[in-house]
C-alpha positions as semicolon CSV with decimal commas, in nm:
position;residue;x (nm);y (nm);z (nm)
1;M;0,918;-1,364;-4,194
2;S;1,112;-1,525;-3,892
3;W;1,493;-1,475;-3,890
4;R;1,559;-1,839;-3,942
5;A;1,335;-1,858;-4,243
6;W;1,489;-1,552;-4,387
7;W;1,836;-1,717;-4,324
8;L;1,722;-2,022;-4,509
9;A;1,589;-1,816;-4,800
10;L;1,933;-1,623;-4,801
11;C;2,123;-1,931;-4,796
12;A;1,946;-2,081;-5,099
13;G;2,096;-1,767;-5,305
14;T;2,453;-1,766;-5,197
15;A;2,754;-1,983;-5,192
16;L;2,681;-2,105;-4,828
17;A;2,607;-2,443;-4,943
18;Q;2,964;-2,485;-5,068
19;P;3,233;-2,623;-4,847
20;L;3,378;-2,418;-4,591
21;P;3,651;-2,204;-4,710
22;Q;4,004;-2,234;-4,545
23;L;4,117;-1,928;-4,343
24;P;4,382;-1,696;-4,488
25;D;4,747;-1,746;-4,381
26;P;4,802;-1,651;-4,025
27;A;5,088;-1,450;-4,082
28;R;4,889;-1,233;-4,337
29;L;4,601;-1,229;-4,086
30;A;4,861;-1,108;-3,823
31;G;4,982;-0,818;-4,031
32;Q;4,628;-0,722;-4,137
33;L;4,526;-0,730;-3,740
34;L;4,817;-0,515;-3,650
35;G;4,729;-0,251;-3,905
36;G;5,033;-0,044;-3,888
37;E;4,985;0,022;-3,518
38;R;5,276;-0,032;-3,262
39;G;5,306;-0,363;-3,087
40;A;5,278;-0,722;-3,193
41;A;5,000;-0,940;-3,326
42;V;4,988;-1,315;-3,310
43;V;4,729;-1,551;-3,512
44;A;4,708;-1,930;-3,495
45;I;4,438;-2,155;-3,668
46;A;4,392;-2,523;-3,580
47;R;4,226;-2,721;-3,863
48;G;4,172;-3,079;-3,722
49;T;4,505;-3,188;-3,618
50;Q;4,680;-2,936;-3,834
51;I;4,801;-2,610;-3,646
52;L;4,927;-2,291;-3,823
53;R;5,069;-1,988;-3,673
54;G;5,196;-1,652;-3,781
55;S;5,301;-1,321;-3,592
56;A;5,370;-0,949;-3,704
57;S;5,543;-0,669;-3,513
58;Q;5,596;-0,308;-3,554
59;P;5,864;-0,202;-3,444
60;E;5,913;-0,439;-3,149
61;R;6,109;-0,760;-3,176
62;A;5,971;-1,062;-3,351
63;V;5,747;-1,256;-3,131
64;D;5,686;-1,637;-3,086
65;A;5,321;-1,691;-3,173
66;D;5,311;-2,003;-2,961
67;T;5,466;-1,898;-2,640
68;A;5,366;-1,528;-2,628
69;L;5,111;-1,419;-2,357
70;F;4,830;-1,162;-2,398
71;E;4,527;-1,029;-2,215
72;I;4,217;-1,197;-2,353
73;G;3,983;-0,949;-2,196
74;S;3,616;-1,058;-2,269
75;V;3,696;-1,405;-2,385
76;S;3,719;-1,488;-2,028
77;K;3,325;-1,461;-2,031
78;V;3,318;-1,790;-2,210
79;F;3,510;-1,942;-1,924
80;T;3,262;-1,806;-1,682
81;G;2,975;-1,940;-1,894
82;L;3,137;-2,286;-1,905
83;L;3,156;-2,259;-1,514
84;L;2,797;-2,199;-1,524
85;A;2,728;-2,476;-1,772
86;Q;2,920;-2,711;-1,562
87;A;2,718;-2,627;-1,252
88;V;2,362;-2,659;-1,437
89;E;2,483;-2,985;-1,586
90;R;2,556;-3,118;-1,246
91;G;2,228;-2,977;-1,110
92;E;2,373;-2,749;-0,859
93;L;2,239;-2,438;-1,020
94;S;1,935;-2,352;-1,272
95;L;1,926;-2,078;-1,523
96;D;1,620;-1,970;-1,366
97;D;1,769;-1,932;-1,004
98;T;1,792;-1,547;-0,906
99;L;2,082;-1,358;-0,748
100;G;1,845;-1,330;-0,450
101;Q;1,839;-1,688;-0,399
102;H;2,208;-1,744;-0,374
103;L;2,330;-1,396;-0,242
104;P;2,040;-1,297;-0,022
105;R;2,256;-1,086;0,198
106;Q;2,446;-0,893;-0,076
107;T;2,139;-0,828;-0,292
108;R;1,883;-0,770;-0,028
109;N;1,655;-0,461;-0,102
110;T;1,814;-0,421;-0,452
111;P;1,679;-0,463;-0,807
112;A;1,948;-0,712;-0,885
113;A;1,784;-0,975;-0,647
114;A;1,534;-1,071;-0,916
115;L;1,782;-1,109;-1,186
116;T;1,807;-1,466;-1,313
117;L;2,129;-1,657;-1,409
118;R;1,968;-1,685;-1,765
119;Q;1,927;-1,305;-1,793
120;L;2,307;-1,258;-1,669
121;V;2,467;-1,490;-1,919
122;T;2,253;-1,379;-2,197
123;H;2,303;-0,987;-2,141
124;S;1,912;-0,976;-2,113
125;A;1,929;-0,842;-1,751
126;C;1,849;-0,479;-1,842
127;L;2,193;-0,379;-1,680
128;P;2,419;-0,105;-1,784
129;R;2,752;-0,209;-1,939
130;T;2,935;-0,112;-1,607
131;L;2,817;0,088;-1,292
132;A;3,002;0,407;-1,432
133;A;2,945;0,571;-1,777
134;D;3,166;0,461;-2,041
135;G;3,505;0,640;-2,028
136;P;3,793;0,650;-1,794
137;D;3,556;0,592;-1,494
138;A;3,429;0,269;-1,638
139;A;3,782;0,145;-1,726
140;A;3,901;0,232;-1,375
141;E;3,597;0,049;-1,226
142;I;3,677;-0,258;-1,429
143;R;4,033;-0,257;-1,298
144;T;3,982;-0,175;-0,925
145;L;3,627;-0,234;-0,814
146;T;3,608;-0,517;-0,534
147;P;3,316;-0,754;-0,447
148;T;3,252;-0,562;-0,137
149;Q;3,221;-0,231;-0,347
150;L;2,998;-0,413;-0,600
151;W;2,758;-0,521;-0,344
152;D;2,777;-0,177;-0,188
153;A;2,670;-0,019;-0,512
154;L;2,366;-0,244;-0,590
155;P;2,089;-0,052;-0,394
156;Q;2,151;0,237;-0,618
157;L;2,152;0,045;-0,929
158;V;1,871;0,140;-1,194
159;L;1,755;-0,118;-1,433
160;A;1,672;-0,025;-1,800
161;G;1,333;-0,191;-1,785
162;Q;1,162;-0,485;-1,644
163;P;1,377;-0,797;-1,704
164;P;1,417;-0,959;-1,949
165;C;1,526;-0,681;-2,167
166;A;1,636;-0,691;-2,545
167;P;1,993;-0,790;-2,516
168;R;2,239;-0,525;-2,433
169;Y;2,611;-0,613;-2,360
170;S;2,691;-0,589;-2,000
171;N;3,026;-0,638;-1,839
172;L;2,848;-0,586;-1,499
173;G;2,625;-0,872;-1,559
174;M;2,901;-1,112;-1,612
175;A;3,095;-0,972;-1,316
176;L;2,788;-1,044;-1,103
177;L;2,774;-1,416;-1,238
178;G;3,137;-1,447;-1,174
179;N;3,113;-1,330;-0,818
180;L;2,789;-1,558;-0,771
181;L;2,981;-1,856;-0,887
182;A;3,259;-1,779;-0,635
183;Q;3,021;-1,749;-0,362
184;H;2,845;-2,072;-0,452
185;H;3,143;-2,284;-0,466
186;G;3,316;-2,099;-0,183
187;Q;3,651;-2,017;-0,392
188;P;3,771;-1,734;-0,577
189;W;3,669;-1,731;-0,956
190;E;4,040;-1,757;-1,069
191;T;4,058;-2,096;-0,855
192;L;3,743;-2,225;-1,028
193;V;3,896;-2,152;-1,368
194;R;4,223;-2,325;-1,272
195;E;4,078;-2,632;-1,116
196;R;3,777;-2,694;-1,325
197;I;3,887;-2,574;-1,680
198;A;4,261;-2,500;-1,704
199;A;4,414;-2,786;-1,524
200;P;4,197;-3,057;-1,664
201;L;4,262;-2,930;-2,033
202;G;4,645;-2,866;-1,956
203;L;4,597;-2,495;-2,015
204;T;4,915;-2,416;-1,842
205;D;4,915;-2,034;-1,936
206;T;4,562;-1,949;-1,872
207;V;4,575;-1,746;-1,558
208;Q;4,453;-1,425;-1,400
209;T;4,756;-1,369;-1,171
210;L;5,080;-1,353;-1,337
211;D;5,405;-1,500;-1,189
212;A;5,730;-1,330;-1,286
213;A;5,814;-1,593;-1,557
214;R;5,457;-1,537;-1,734
215;R;5,485;-1,152;-1,696
216;A;5,815;-1,149;-1,884
217;R;5,646;-1,333;-2,179
218;M;5,338;-1,106;-2,210
219;L;5,353;-0,908;-2,536
220;P;5,427;-0,535;-2,471
221;A;5,089;-0,342;-2,459
222;F;4,992;-0,024;-2,626
223;Q;4,708;0,217;-2,680
224;G;4,837;0,372;-3,009
225;E;5,173;0,499;-2,965
226;T;5,161;0,493;-2,608
227;A;5,268;0,220;-2,359
228;A;4,946;0,085;-2,166
229;P;4,923;-0,096;-1,827
230;L;4,822;-0,447;-1,781
231;W;4,462;-0,469;-1,638
232;D;4,446;-0,654;-1,333
233;M;4,087;-0,719;-1,203
234;D;3,893;-0,813;-0,876
235;A;3,510;-0,798;-0,898
236;Y;3,527;-0,790;-1,269
237;A;3,744;-1,097;-1,311
238;G;3,460;-1,292;-1,455
239;A;3,413;-1,050;-1,717
240;G;3,767;-1,006;-1,839
241;A;4,071;-1,088;-1,612
242;L;4,243;-1,385;-1,793
243;R;4,580;-1,392;-1,974
244;S;4,642;-1,674;-2,230
245;S;4,819;-1,792;-2,536
246;T;4,741;-1,889;-2,879
247;A;4,836;-2,275;-2,789
248;D;4,599;-2,261;-2,472
249;L;4,314;-2,111;-2,658
250;L;4,333;-2,342;-2,951
251;R;4,339;-2,641;-2,692
252;F;4,014;-2,493;-2,514
253;G;3,855;-2,440;-2,871
254;Q;3,926;-2,808;-2,947
255;A;3,817;-2,938;-2,620
256;I;3,476;-2,776;-2,680
257;L;3,436;-2,885;-3,038
258;A;3,488;-3,233;-2,909
259;G;3,158;-3,224;-2,740
260;R;3,027;-3,447;-2,476
261;E;3,258;-3,723;-2,584
262;G;3,563;-3,496;-2,514
263;P;3,740;-3,387;-2,192
264;L;3,460;-3,131;-2,085
265;G;3,187;-3,391;-2,136
266;P;2,817;-3,279;-2,152
267;A;2,906;-2,916;-2,027
268;A;3,072;-2,851;-2,368
269;E;2,753;-2,909;-2,562
270;R;2,540;-2,733;-2,300
271;L;2,785;-2,436;-2,340
272;L;2,699;-2,408;-2,707
273;A;2,313;-2,448;-2,662
274;P;2,142;-2,128;-2,792
275;L;1,961;-1,934;-2,492
276;G;1,813;-1,633;-2,669
277;R;1,881;-1,378;-2,964
278;Y;2,175;-1,161;-2,952
279;A;2,270;-0,889;-3,195
280;G;2,105;-1,073;-3,511
281;G;2,248;-1,400;-3,391
282;E;2,212;-1,613;-3,103
283;I;2,376;-1,653;-2,742
284;G;2,453;-1,942;-2,556
285;Y;2,608;-1,957;-2,216
286;G;2,813;-1,631;-2,261
287;I;2,926;-1,731;-2,624
288;L;2,801;-1,568;-2,927
289;I;2,663;-1,795;-3,205
290;L;2,639;-1,702;-3,575
291;G;2,491;-1,864;-3,885
292;P;2,224;-2,108;-3,943
293;P;2,242;-2,465;-3,787
294;E;2,405;-2,610;-4,106
295;R;2,714;-2,354;-4,055
296;R;2,750;-2,256;-3,716
297;V;3,025;-2,012;-3,572
298;Y;3,096;-1,951;-3,221
299;L;3,287;-1,672;-3,084
300;H;3,396;-1,413;-2,875
301;D;3,633;-1,096;-2,883
302;G;3,799;-0,916;-2,610
303;L;3,941;-0,578;-2,533
304;T;4,160;-0,429;-2,243
305;G;4,363;-0,129;-2,219
306;G;4,637;-0,284;-2,426
307;Y;4,507;-0,583;-2,610
308;R;4,261;-0,695;-2,857
309;T;4,156;-1,067;-2,903
310;L;3,934;-1,270;-3,118
311;W;3,857;-1,641;-3,048
312;M;3,629;-1,835;-3,309
313;L;3,504;-2,188;-3,348
314;M;3,395;-2,351;-3,654
315;P;3,267;-2,686;-3,603
316;E;3,252;-2,752;-4,002
317;G;3,610;-2,829;-4,079
318;R;3,683;-2,834;-3,700
319;Q;3,864;-2,510;-3,708
320;V;3,968;-2,285;-3,435
321;L;4,105;-1,931;-3,486
322;V;4,292;-1,723;-3,210
323;A;4,397;-1,373;-3,297
324;S;4,539;-1,135;-3,059
325;A;4,729;-0,794;-3,092
326;S;4,910;-0,600;-2,807
327;N;4,752;-0,258;-2,931
328;A;4,393;-0,169;-2,810
329;R;4,351;0,015;-3,145
330;A;4,451;-0,261;-3,370
331;A;4,222;-0,356;-3,664
332;L;4,047;-0,651;-3,495
333;P;3,674;-0,534;-3,607
334;T;3,795;-0,541;-3,975
335;L;3,960;-0,884;-3,938
336;R;3,665;-1,025;-3,788
337;A;3,439;-0,885;-4,056
338;R;3,665;-1,028;-4,339
339;V;3,692;-1,357;-4,185
340;L;3,309;-1,389;-4,141
341;A;3,257;-1,240;-4,503
342;A;3,461;-1,538;-4,621
343;L;3,257;-1,780;-4,414
344;F;2,923;-1,618;-4,503
345;P;2,961;-1,485;-4,855
346;V;2,675;-1,270;-5,006
347;P;2,577;-1,213;-5,367
348;S;2,797;-0,976;-5,551
349;E;2,686;-0,987;-5,927
350;P;2,558;-0,626;-6,001
351;I;2,213;-0,567;-6,148
352;A;2,084;-0,247;-6,309
353;V;1,850;-0,040;-6,103
354;A;1,687;0,274;-6,225
355;P;1,772;0,591;-5,984
356;A;1,398;0,657;-5,935
357;Q;1,386;0,311;-5,746
358;L;1,668;0,410;-5,502
359;A;1,516;0,739;-5,330
360;P;1,235;0,553;-5,164
361;L;1,493;0,340;-4,970
362;T;1,681;0,628;-4,820
363;G;1,645;0,737;-4,452
364;E;1,758;0,610;-4,102
365;Y;1,662;0,279;-3,980
366;R;1,671;0,161;-3,608
367;S;1,700;-0,203;-3,502
368;E;1,560;-0,355;-3,167
369;D;1,901;-0,326;-3,011
370;G;1,954;0,033;-3,096
371;T;2,179;0,000;-3,390
372;L;2,118;0,296;-3,632
373;Y;2,165;0,244;-4,013
374;R;2,157;0,547;-4,245
375;V;2,093;0,508;-4,602
376;L;2,145;0,792;-4,846
377;L;2,157;0,859;-5,213
378;H;2,469;1,027;-5,363
379;E;2,534;1,092;-5,733
380;G;2,289;0,810;-5,833
381;Q;2,426;0,544;-5,600
382;L;2,298;0,417;-5,285
383;Y;2,545;0,440;-4,972
384;A;2,496;0,283;-4,622
385;R;2,634;0,334;-4,292
386;G;2,576;0,115;-3,983
387;G;2,900;0,135;-3,774
388;P;3,150;0,393;-3,654
389;L;3,307;0,460;-3,970
390;G;3,152;0,637;-4,289
391;F;2,929;0,560;-4,572
392;A;3,024;0,290;-4,830
393;P;2,869;0,253;-5,153
394;L;2,620;-0,052;-5,201
395;V;2,599;-0,276;-5,519
396;A;2,236;-0,366;-5,627
397;V;2,247;-0,743;-5,643
398;G;1,852;-0,810;-5,658
399;P;1,504;-0,662;-5,616
400;G;1,538;-0,441;-5,306
401;R;1,875;-0,613;-5,233
402;F;2,201;-0,418;-5,206
403;A;2,539;-0,563;-5,096
404;R;2,883;-0,473;-4,990
405;P;3,048;-0,794;-5,066
406;E;3,413;-0,740;-4,915
407;R;3,242;-0,688;-4,574
408;G;3,006;-0,970;-4,621
409;L;2,691;-0,710;-4,592
410;L;2,346;-0,752;-4,732
411;F;2,071;-0,504;-4,697
412;Q;1,714;-0,619;-4,790
413;F;1,479;-0,336;-4,806
414;D;1,081;-0,365;-4,772
415;T;0,907;-0,039;-4,852
416;A;0,567;-0,218;-4,909
417;A;0,481;-0,195;-4,537
418;E;0,306;0,102;-4,355
419;S;0,669;0,133;-4,197
420;A;0,941;0,070;-4,428
421;R;1,169;-0,200;-4,300
422;L;1,545;-0,316;-4,337
423;T;1,684;-0,646;-4,291
424;V;2,076;-0,634;-4,263
425;Q;2,281;-0,952;-4,288
426;Q;2,644;-0,980;-4,199
427;G;2,877;-1,262;-4,109
428;G;2,612;-1,504;-4,000
429;A;2,386;-1,253;-3,811
430;A;2,072;-1,104;-3,939
431;Q;1,901;-0,793;-3,765
432;Q;1,566;-0,620;-3,870
433;A;1,525;-0,240;-3,823
434;R;1,245;-0,012;-3,918
435;R;1,289;0,331;-4,058
436;S;1,273;0,601;-3,814
437;A;1,330;0,900;-4,030
438;H;1,345;0,971;-4,409
439;G;1,617;1,219;-4,401
440;V;1,959;1,170;-4,313
441;A;2,164;1,474;-4,134
442;M;2,493;1,368;-4,296
443;A;2,641;1,414;-4,633
444;I;2,910;1,252;-4,844
445;P;3,175;1,501;-4,910
446;A;3,369;1,522;-5,246
447;Q;3,674;1,297;-5,239
448;G;3,876;1,581;-5,355
449;D;3,783;1,792;-5,035
450;V;3,866;1,468;-4,814
451;A;4,208;1,467;-4,974
452;D;4,258;1,837;-4,932
453;A;4,194;1,800;-4,548
454;V;4,436;1,521;-4,478
455;G;4,739;1,643;-4,285
456;R;4,845;1,780;-3,940
457;Y;4,739;2,098;-3,764
458;R;4,878;2,257;-3,451
459;L;4,647;2,443;-3,188
460;G;4,787;2,744;-2,989
461;N;4,851;2,531;-2,698
462;G;5,080;2,318;-2,901
463;A;4,840;2,015;-2,941
464;V;4,832;1,850;-3,274
465;F;4,544;1,739;-3,496
466;S;4,618;1,447;-3,701
467;I;4,354;1,409;-3,985
468;R;4,359;1,092;-4,207
469;A;4,134;0,931;-4,479
470;E;3,992;0,573;-4,447
471;Q;3,785;0,451;-4,732
472;G;3,688;0,824;-4,807
473;Q;3,603;0,880;-4,439
474;L;3,781;1,171;-4,253
475;I;3,925;1,033;-3,893
476;A;4,039;1,294;-3,656
477;R;4,278;1,272;-3,370
478;L;4,395;1,521;-3,138
479;A;4,730;1,466;-2,945
480;Q;4,714;1,112;-2,794
481;Q;4,346;1,097;-2,741
482;P;4,151;0,818;-2,954
483;A;4,088;0,891;-3,304
484;F;3,724;0,939;-3,413
485;P;3,548;0,984;-3,732
486;V;3,409;1,315;-3,824
487;F;3,107;1,370;-4,078
488;A;3,010;1,607;-4,344
489;R;2,733;1,873;-4,263
490;P;2,497;1,881;-4,556
491;G;2,529;2,185;-4,779
492;Q;2,828;2,302;-4,584
493;R;3,160;2,256;-4,749
494;D;3,458;2,156;-4,527
495;R;3,242;2,138;-4,215
496;Y;3,244;1,826;-4,019
497;F;3,098;1,716;-3,688
498;Y;3,178;1,437;-3,430
499;E;2,910;1,197;-3,310
500;V;3,101;1,103;-2,988
501;V;3,131;1,472;-2,855
502;P;2,947;1,803;-2,919
503;A;3,222;1,947;-3,128
504;E;3,286;2,053;-3,503
505;L;3,579;2,118;-3,735
506;Q;3,580;2,388;-3,990
507;F;3,852;2,366;-4,242
508;V;3,970;2,694;-4,364
509;R;4,098;2,765;-4,723
510;D;4,331;3,037;-4,854
511;A;4,266;3,273;-5,143
512;D;4,396;2,991;-5,380
513;G;4,156;2,728;-5,237
514;R;4,411;2,528;-5,048
515;I;4,335;2,426;-4,682
516;D;4,568;2,604;-4,458
517;A;4,405;2,565;-4,115
518;L;4,100;2,409;-3,909
519;V;3,903;2,564;-3,644
520;L;3,778;2,342;-3,347
521;H;3,436;2,453;-3,248
522;Q;3,413;2,335;-2,894
523;N;3,366;2,567;-2,575
524;G;3,450;2,842;-2,831
525;E;3,655;2,858;-3,142
526;H;4,019;2,741;-3,161
527;R;4,224;2,779;-3,472
528;A;4,483;2,511;-3,568
529;E;4,735;2,618;-3,820
530;R;4,853;2,348;-4,086
531;I;5,198;2,232;-4,015
532;D;5,265;2,010;-4,334
533;A;5,171;2,099;-4,705
534;Q;4,849;2,005;-4,853
535;P;4,905;1,707;-5,100
């Protein structure tokens, strides 16, 4: 069954045929987005001509959701996509043009020369996310790399395959496209955005370079409890350099929804035209497309060192959503999932399933884009995991169909084929995965053990581990480093491992069975004593 046919079959059995639900109150969304982190969050929703705004702050002063400025990160890619759509609409460029055609000197004798503009704007050019590996080096590259350094690095570039590849998100690809557009028009990318998009639409606060007045209106940026610097960019401008406001991003979205009769003309329609598959949905000119034709959602989100932003268009109901928080650890993925779950509901009425029918469904399933879904059986119930957090229980809603309604997740198993398959639907996207292993090298710990481990532990060098639980999943954070989930080892009580680094945690119990320490197993053993009482 094709992905579109599968979608139509799903829609027939859900509430998708019902009118588009209204989004929740912006102030409540802002509080959920900030999620207890330090900083501020602003949310604005346009419903036709009606505009609603809300904000939250912790412990900073209250902010004006209309005038506050923030970094929009990768939402900038939509502006780059629109610049390309305008050039294609005018006949100046073609999606099948190559980098080598327009940048012969910069790309000579490099694998990038044969990459097409279509591949760059749809993340199918077989490029890495950045030139450097993920981590501090990648962040520094995004902030400091110059166009000259970008061109100098291309001869050493190694593609992941022969283009086009299965889509993999690439900041580098959008950086190349932004620089190509600048070279083609003979103007900096920042000038192109200002003259061809911002000025015609009256987006007075959508800028790359901040003057003193706008800098004073930027929301204070944080990463956790630590103040974060603003991210200025050069070569990567087209991938994430813009700053903006809710008012501007609402106006931008409304101009796009106005279509060819609006201020952007035919380029607005071209921007939204599907060019290929992406992450279970589709992708246009750098903009993500979710849902079947009768209920489209267009969106992009962004992340910089101190900000997270979501920008979403819903033609049905002419709604535009803008949400931004001035903390890189804000709960934007959770907010996005909740909003999409409301827009694309899944069945939730449970049915009875015999335990013997559950065991054949367990295992690890891998999708074409590399996403790994793990499914296991625990105390007679099916649990699944397909993201950074832990396992969650699934509700049986039909033959071979299991749901997590609050996240808008639906799992459809097909074990009749020689290789068992899994189709995962969430928020208007649908991905197929094949079982790659029958066993899952993880376990679900007893919730009493999870509760016992929550607390703070001090290493000999003074650094403190903070252990918290989120929906039954242990989350570990060392000092000011990012927090990461840790997963239980099967058959080993109180033993947990990280996925992101080769390290493990062993919680130590005293003679009375209470946890009084943990041991970090990484380049040796490092004991951390508990510094608060076990609950």
